[in-house]
C-alpha positions in Angstrom: 9.4 8.7 5.2 7.9 10.8 2.0 4.5 12.3 1.7 3.0 14.1 -1.1 1.6 18.2 0.1 -1.0 19.9 -2.4 -1.9 23.3 -1.9 -5.1 24.3 -4.0 -7.2 27.7 -3.4 -11.1 26.8 -3.0 -14.1 29.2 -2.0 -16.0 28.5 0.9 -19.1 30.5 1.6 -17.6 32.8 -0.8 -14.4 33.4 0.5 -11.4 32.4 -1.0 -8.4 30.9 1.2 -5.9 28.4 1.0 -5.9 24.6 1.5 -3.2 22.7 2.2 -3.4 18.6 2.3 -0.6 17.0 3.6 -1.2 12.9 2.5 0.2 10.4 4.7 3.5 9.1 5.6 5.4 6.8 3.2 8.3 4.4 2.5 8.8 4.8 -0.7 9.5 7.5 -1.8 9.1 6.3 -5.9 5.7 5.6 -4.7 5.3 8.6 -3.5 7.2 10.3 -6.0 4.7 8.7 -8.6 2.1 9.6 -6.8 2.5 13.3 -6.8 3.0 13.0 -11.1 0.1 11.9 -10.9 -2.1 15.1 -9.2 0.1 16.7 -10.6 -1.2 16.0 -14.0 -4.6 16.0 -13.1 -4.2 20.1 -12.6 -6.9 20.3 -9.7 -3.6 21.4 -7.9 -2.2 24.5 -7.7 1.3 23.2 -6.2 2.4 19.6 -5.5 5.3 18.7 -3.5 7.1 16.5 -1.8 7.8 16.1 1.7 10.6 14.0 3.9 10.3 14.4 7.6 14.4 13.7 7.1 14.1 10.0 7.7 14.8 6.7 6.9 13.1 3.6 6.4 13.8 2.3 9.8 14.4 5.3 11.8 17.7 5.5 11.8 19.1 8.8 12.3 20.1 11.1 8.8 22.5 13.1 7.9 19.3 15.8 7.1 18.0 15.2 11.0 21.6 17.4 12.1 21.4 20.6 12.3 24.1 22.1 9.3 26.3 23.5 12.5 26.3 19.9 14.6 26.8 18.1 11.3 30.6 20.6 10.5 31.4 20.0 14.0 31.0 15.8 13.9 33.6 15.9 10.7 35.4 17.4 12.7 35.8 21.0 11.4 
């Protein structure tokens, strides 16, 4: 699953603060990357990133879910 996260500075009541907006989780990495490109092109955000929760769309565990030391042990080293 993937999502776009945008970060920008906003002024509320005369105080500047960082605003972080995580978007909804989507199964399609390609769709999320397209949205990220679009949002970045608007110039409204300081930072636009794509996050992954490390799970495949079927919910199966992926290698990114396993801490490095556990993965190292699983490989028999």
